[in-house]
N, C-alpha and C positions, 0 to 999 in steps of 0.2 A: 836462858831460863827454859827448862823443859816444859813442853806443853802438856796439858792434861789429856790423858787418853780419851776421856769422854768428849772433850771439846774437839779433838782431832777426828773422832768418829762422826760427830755431828757435822763437821765441815765436809767430810768425805760424802756423807749422806746427802748434804745439801747440793754439792757439786754433781753427784750422780742424778739427783732429782732434776736439776736444771738441765743436765745433758739429755735426760729422758724426755723432758718437756720440749727441748729444742728438736730432738729427733722426731717426736710425734708431730710438732708443728710443721717441720719440714715435710713429713709424709703427707699431712693434710693439705699443705699448700701445693705439694707436687700432684696430689690426687685432683685437687680443684683445677690446677693448671691443665692437667691432662683432660679433665672433663670439658673445660672451656675450649681446648684445642679440638677435641672430638666434636663438640657442639658446633664450633665454627666450621669444621670440615663438613659436617652434615648439612649445615645451612648453605655452604658454598655448593655442595653437590646438589641440594634441592633446588637452589637458584639456577644452577647450570642446567638442570633438567626441566625448568619451566619454559613455557612458550607463550608468547602473546598471541592470543587467538581472538576470533570474533564469533560471538554467540547470539543467536536469535532471542529476542525478548518477547516474541509472540509467534503463534502459528502462522505459517505462510503457505498459500496454495501454489501449485505449479503455475508459472507464468506471472505471478504477482511480484510487485516491486520489492527490492531489498535495498534499504538505504540507512546509512549511519547518521543522517540528519534529515529533517523534514525538507521537502522540495516545494518551494513557493510556486503557486499557480497550478499545482497538480494534486487534485483531490485524492487520487489513488496513492500518493506518497506524502500525505499531509503530516505524518509522524514517523519518527525513527523507529526501526524495529531490530536494530543491531547494536550491540555494545561490545567494547573491547574488554577482554578478561584474561586471566592467567590460568593455565592448566598444566599438569605434569605431562611430560613428553610420552609417558607410557599410555596415556589415553588420547593423545593427539594424533590424528591421521597424518601420514607423510606429506600429503598435498594440501595441508590446511591453508586457508585463505590468509593472506598477510595484508599489511597496510597498503601496499601498492595496488591491491585489488579494489580498495575502497576509496582511494584518493588519486587525483590526477597529477598531483605535484608532491615533491619531497617534503615541503613544509606542512603538508596536511591541511591546507587552507581551502582546497577545492574538493569537496566530496563528489563522488560520481553519482549521477542521477539516472543511469541507464541499466542498472543491474536488476535482473529478475531471477526467480528460482526456477531451476529446471524441473524439479519435482516437488511434491508436497513435503513440507518440512515442519517439524514440531518445535515448540518453544524450548530453548536450552540447547538446541543442536549446535555443535561446533561446525562452522561453515568450512567447506573445502572448495577448492577451485572448480572441481567437477560439478558442484551443486549450482554454480553460477553461470549465467549467460547474459548477453546484452539485449536490451529491448529495442525493437524497431521503431518505437515511438519516442521521439525526442521532444523535450519541452521547448518549443520555439515561440517567438513573439506573436505569431498568428494563430497559436493553438487556442481553441475555444470549446467550451462544453456545449454540445448541441443536443436538443431533445427531439425525439421522433415518436410519433404515435400512429404511423401508417404502415408499419412493417409487420409482416407475418413472423411471429416469434416462436421458437421451440417451446413445447409444453413445459419442460423442466429447466428453462433458462434461469440462471441464478445470478445474483449480484456478484460482480467480479469475474464472470466468465469472459473468455476471449472469443471474438466472432469475426466472420466476414459478413459484409452486407452485399447481397447480390440482387440482380434484376433478371427476371425470366419472362421471355416473350411468348406469345401464343403459338408460335411456330417451333418452339423448343430451344431457341437461342437462350443462352444463359451466361451472364457476365458478372465478374466481381467488380463492384463499385468502389468499395474501400475494404482494406484487409486488416485483420488482426487488431481489432479494437477491443479494449476492455470496457465492458458495459457496467453502468451503475443504474439501479432501479430506484426511482424516487419513491418516497413514502407519503401517503396521505392518510391522516388520522391514525398513524401507527401501522398501517398496512401497505404492502407494495402496490403501487399504482398499476392498474391493469392495462396491458398493451403498450406501455411506455418504457423507453430506455434512453439513457444519456450516454453519449460517447464524446471523447475529445477528438476534434478534427482540425486540421490545418485549413487554410483558406482555399487551396485548390481542391481538397477533399469535400469541403462544404459545397462548393460550386458543382462538383461532380454529383453529389447527392441531390442537389436541386434539379440538375438536368434529368436525373433518373426519376425523381419523384414526379416532375411535370409530365414526363412521358408515361409514367404509370397511371397518372390521373386521367389521361386521354383515352385509355382503352381498358375495358373490364377484363381483357385477356392478358394483361401485363401485371406481374406481381413483383413486389420487392420483399425479400425475405432474409432471414438471418440464419447462418449456419455456425455451429460452435466447434472450436478446436478441441480435440480429444485430449491432447497433452501439450498445452501451450508452451510449457517450459522447454520442451524438446523440439517443437515444430516451428520452423521459420515462417515468417509472414508470406502469404501468397502474393503474387504480383497482380495488381488490378488490371482488368482486361476490358472494362466498359469504356467505349469511346464516346465522350460527351458530344452533344450536338454542336453544330458549327457556331451557333450564337454564343454558347458557353465557352467554346474554344477561343473565340475572338476576345471574349471578356477576360479569360485567363491570361491571354498573351499581353494584354494591356494593364493588368492588375498589378500595381506596385507592391502589394502585400504578398505576392507569390514569388518565391525565389526562382531563379533561372533554372536550377536543376529540376524542379517540379514542372516548370513550363515545358522543358525539353522532354521529360518523361511522358507528359500528357500528349504532346504533339506527336511523339514517336508511336504511340498506340492508336492514334487517330487514323483510321483506314477509310478513305473516302468511298471506296467500292463497297466495303462492309456496311458503312453507315447509310449510303444512298440506296443500295439494292436490297438490303436485308432489314435493318432496323427501321429506316424511313419507310421502306415498303410495307413493313408490318403496321406501322402507324397509319399510313395512307390507305390501308385496307378498311379503315373506319372513315365514314363520311366526315367531311370537315365540320359540318354543323354539329354532328354527334360528338366529335372530339372536343369542340368548344363547349358544348353543353356538359359533357362529362367533367371537363377541367373545372369549369365554374362551380359545378355541384360539389365536386370533391374538395376544392379549395374552401368553399363555404363551410362544408362539414368539418373540415380540419380546424378552421378558425373557431367555429362554434364549440367543438370539443375542447380546444385549448382554453377557451374562456371558462367553460364549465369546470374543467380540472383546476384551473387557477382559483375559481371561486370555492371549490371544495377544499383546496389547500388553505386558503385564507380562513375559511370557516373552521377548519380543524385547529388552526392557531388560536382563533377566538375561543373555541371550546376548551382547549388546553389551558388558556389563561384563566377562563372562568372556573375551571376545575381547581386550578391552583389557588385562586382567591377563595373559593368555597372551603378548601382544605385548611387554608390559613385562618379563616373566620371560625371554622369548627374547632380548631386547636385553641384559638383565643377564648372561645366560649367555655371550653372544657377547663382551661386554666382558671378562668374567672369563677366558675362553679365550684371548683376544688378549693379556691381561696375563700369563698363565701362559706362553704361547709366547715372549713377549718376555723374560721372566725366564730361561727355559731357554736361550734363545739367548745371553743375556749370560753365564750361568754357563759355557756351553760355550766361549765365547771366552776367558774368564778362565782356565779349565783349560788350554786350548791354549797360552796365553801362559806 
């Protein structure tokens, strides 16, 4: 039976439509596949160009610590100031700092605690190897924060500066007692305490300071003073040159808290001729009774000043607590007054209605 021409034409049109739809669908699918392939390629290229970098989360001054995690027992490293990030290689310096610069082991379980900035750095800086150096101050078991108020300080000494503490005798002799220490200046009632600094010292350094202080107290012609490093991130620590007195030397040699390396270094710089002919000679130029009187007077003044400063500090804490209580009470009264006013207004409105 011959088919109707109209039916045959409809069938052909239908087949042509289906074919067109299939072609369009194939083109769309092909286009989407190409887009996905290009997108994957771009993502792979972007990922290949990414670098894991370490970025500062706060400003850091030259010589200050850089740590990826807080260091227990070290106030100057009490919080992390570095975090890992990702950046495109186009903005990453060739010598960027890597994981091995911040950890001592491959498992990244032991963060380094001796990194410091060579130069002043701003928040957001991508760290490079050239920006980092190691600190001469290690956190050891015998490290303690010591407070001193008998030192001559530079006029513009600021919290966080690195300094040497020196002793100068009346005949011009000048020695380094301890070197490259980062100072912190305590605050009393919100203001820096005048003439006082805190420094972290090891046991042998503490005894060396005690030796120098006692000798300073014996003569008005002897001064202990502080000198500041101009670029602590780039400058190495100076070598201490002050030879402690024989009594302190003997104490150090028998002190179990001082490591052998430190004992050997102190013994090596002890020069009997220098000590007896020059330093002791300078001290002996003052009469024994006068030395004793000077020592007792200066120690007494030191103790008195420490007590006064401690009392000022405690008083500042009491004042701060009282101010906080007063502010809380004032806030409570304001809230109560506001509530009463609202209640009165509501009552007045109800009466009027």
